[in-house]
N, C-alpha and C positions, 0 to 999 in steps of 0.2 A: 567656508572653504577649508576646513581643518584637515580633511582627508585628501586634499589635492596637493600635488607638488606644484609650487608656485612657478617653477621654471617652464613647465610644459603642460600644465593643466590636466595631467593624467592622474587617476586615482593612485594614492600611495599604496604600494603592494602590501605593507603591513596592515593598513586600514581595511583593505579588501579581504585579506585573510581573516582578520578579526571579525568582520561582518559575516563571512562565510561560516565561521565557527559558531557564532550566535544563531544563525539561521539553521545550521545543522543540528544544534542542540535542541532548538524548539521543535523542529520536525521530528526528531527522535522521541521527544517527550509526547507529542501528539500520537505518533505511531504506537508507542508503548501503551498509552491509554486505550487506544482502540483494541489492541491485542488483549489487554486485561479484561475488556468487556465481554469477550467470548461471543459465541453464537447464540442468539435467542432460541428458546426451547421450541417455539412454533416453527421456526425456520429449520431447525434440526429435524423435526417431525416431517416437514414437507420433503426434505431431502431423503429421508428414510423411505417415505412413500414412493418417491421416484425410483429409488434403488429397487424396491420391491417390484414395481411395474416392469423395470428392465429385466428382472430375473424371471418373469413369467414366460412360459413356453409360447412360441409363436411371435415373440417380439424380436424383430431383426436386430442383430448386434449393432450397437452404436447409435440406434435411433433414439433421439432425445437425451443422449448422454450429456451430462452437465460438466464433465471433466474432459480435459485434453490430456490423455494418458500416452502421449507419443514422445 
């Protein structure tokens, strides 16, 4: 019960902030790792093929769009 204030059994504000910083740092590290990995080549090729399909004449605008550009 080291992070608890003995008088009212509520978490110590300093301990809570410390845990939040640790969690935030770990989440940032995971996010940075995912961003560094980039997009796989086959996925990029699939997205490019979808873009080409959307650019073909007769394709209604916005049909099958993978992005929300609003």
